[in-house]
N, C-alpha and C positions, 0 to 999 in steps of 0.2 A: 407444610400447610398447617393452618390453625386447627388445634384440637377441639375448639369450641364451635366454630361455624364452617370450617373447611376452606375458608378463604386463603389466598396466597399471602404469606407473611412478608414483611419488609424488614430489613436489618439496618440499624444505625451503626452497628459494629459487628463484624463477623469474625469468628475465630476458626472453627472448622466444623464439618458435618452440619448439625442443626444448632450448634452452640454459638451464642452471641447475644447482642442486645436487640431484641425483636419487638415488633408490634403488628397487630392486625388492623389494617385500615377499614375493614368491614364491621368488626364488632368491638374493637378497642382492646382485645386481649394482648397482654404484654408480659414481660418478665415480672415475677413476683419480687417484692422488696427483699433484698438479700440480708440474711442475718450475719454473714461473714464474707469478707472480700479479701483478696490478696493484692498487695501493692508492691511496687519496686521489684518486679520480677526480673531476674537475671538467669540466663542460660549460657554457660561458658565452656562446654555444654552442660556442666552440672547445674543443678537447680538451686536457686536461692530466692526467697521472697519474704515479705513481711505480712503477717496476718494479725492485726491488732498489736498486742504487745509481744507476740511470738515471732522470733526469727527462725524461719525454716531453712535448713541446709540439707542437701542430699546429693550423693553422687549418682543418683538415678538420672536418666536422660529423658527428654521429650516434653513438649508442651502439654500433651495429653496427661502425662504423669504429674505435672504441676496441678492440673485440675483434680486428679485423684488425691493428691496430697492435701489440697484445700478441703476436699470432702472429708478426709480422715481427721483433719484438724477441727472442722466444724462439729462432727459427731463427738469427738473427744471433749471439746469445750462444753457441749450440751450435757455430757455425762460428768462434768465437773472434774475432769482429770487435770492434774497440775500442769502448768505450762512447761516446766522443766522436763517432766516425764514425756510430754508430747515431742518436744524438741529432740530429746535423746533417742526416742523410739524411731523417729523418722530418719535421723542422721545415721543410725546404726543399721537400718534395714538393708538387707542384701536381696536383690531381685532373684526370683526363682523361675524355673520352668519356662524359659524363653521370653520372659518379660524384661528384656534388656539384661539378661543374665551374663555375667562377666567371667572371663577366663584369661590366662596368660599363656599364649602359644608362641614358642620360639622367640620369647622376649617381647611379643607384641600384645597389646590389649586387644581382646577378642570379645565381641558382643553378640550374643545369640538372641534373635528376635523372631517371635511368632507373628506371621502376617497372614490374614485370612479374608480380608475385604478391602475395598478401595480406601476407606477412611483410615484403617490401621496402617496400610501401606503408605499412604500420604504422610501420616504423622511420623512414621519411621524414616522415610526419605527426607523429610524436613529436619529431623533430628540429626541424621548423619551429615546432611549438608551444613548444619550449624557447627559441626565438629571441624576445627581448623586443620586437623592433621590430614595427611594423605591417606586414602582409604582403599582397601581391597574389599570387594563385594562377592559373596557367595549367595546364590539364590536358588533354593530347591523348591520347585513347584510340582505338587502332586494333585491328582484328581480322584483319589479314592473316595468312598462314600462319606467318610468323616470330614473330608476336605470340602466336599461339594463337587459334583461332576462337571458343573459349568465353570470354566476358568476364564470366561470372557471379562470378568471383573478387572483383570489386569489392564484392560484398555480404558477403564474408567479412572484409573489412578494417574497421578501426575508424574509418570516415570521420566518425563523430560528433565526433571531436576538433575538426573544423573549426568546429563550432557552439559551442564553448566560448568565452566572452568572453576568457579568458586567452590563447587562441590568437592573438588580434589580427588576424583576417582582415578585410581591408578590401573586397576584391572577388575574384570568381572568374570566370574565362573557361573554358568547356568547349569543346573542339575535337576534331578528328580524325574518323575515319570513324564512330565511335560516340559522338559528342559528346552526343547526346540521352540515351544510357544513363548516362553519368557525371553528366549534369545531373540526371536522375531520382534517382540514388543520393544526390547531395548534397542535393537537395530533401528526400528522406526523412529525412535526418539532422537536419532542422529549420532548415537555413541559410536566411537571408532571401533569397528569390528576387529581391528588388529590387536586391540586390548581386551578382547572378549573371547572366551572359549566355552565349549559345551563338554561336560563330563557327567554322564548320567549316574555314575557310581558316587554315592555321597562321600565316602571316605577319600577317594581319589580327588574328588572335586574340592573338598575342604583343604586337603594338602596342597593342591595347586593354588588355591586362593591365597593361603597364608604365605606362599612363596613370592607373591607379587610385591611390587616396590613400596606399597603403602605402609604407613607406620601403625595403622589400626585396621583390624579385620571386623567386618560386619557380616554375620551369618544369618541370612534371612531364610525362613522356611515355612511352609504350610504345615497344618497340624500333624499329619501322619508321618512327616519327616522329622518332626521336632525332637522326639525322644531318642531317635537313632543319632541325630546330629549332636545332641547333648552327650550321649555315650562316647561318641568319637572325640569330642572336644575334651571331655574329662580324661580319656585315655591319653590323648596327646599332651595335655597339660601335666598329667602324672608322670609320664615317661620322660619328658624333657625337663620339666621344672617341678620336682617333688617338694612342695612347700606346705606349710601348715595353713589353716584357714586364715589366721591372723596375718601371716606374712603375705598371703595372696591379697587380702584386703588392703594392706599398706601399699602393695605394688600398684593396684588399680588406682 
């Protein structure tokens, strides 16, 4: 809704959440004139786009992260940082703390993703659906105080993406304190329950997920499961594939 008059906004172009090209038919409020824009966006699933004279390339994933990169480019340009420095900084950035953080587990690319609301989950699901590889999904849903006690938000997300043949989902493991709830949500989207299992223990659940037939593992979790999942993945990567940071980057 319009922040000026409270009227309902209309969109000429819609991206996600509240983002897009909007206007208010009641008071005329609309997007401000942009100082920086991105053109020729490609997600394969890595991100590439043009911002003025700068070519941005990143192994980061997700349309929402293309937005974040454009924001970083915009601020950097306003601070008069050189184009070459901006390009190099973004290209070399390694995601941290569950923001599409990457590991190699048993020879498979493994991506750790924090999800905590419908918008974030939708963007994550769109990102993995855009990945052409076959995928294994692990989803740990907790309802501790830091996560939020109300987990009904999982019904506001477009989980139906998982049931599309083009998404390439080979298997799903539901885990966490509310593993049954996320399993029910995925069941209701029509996903084949023969390719889904419940394992409340995080370590056992991740181990089961990476053994599925997909070539890429996506580890989704809410906040209080994040750092435990991160520890488990680091341990699994270190035990089976002891590589230096540079070698790991090259593998990804």
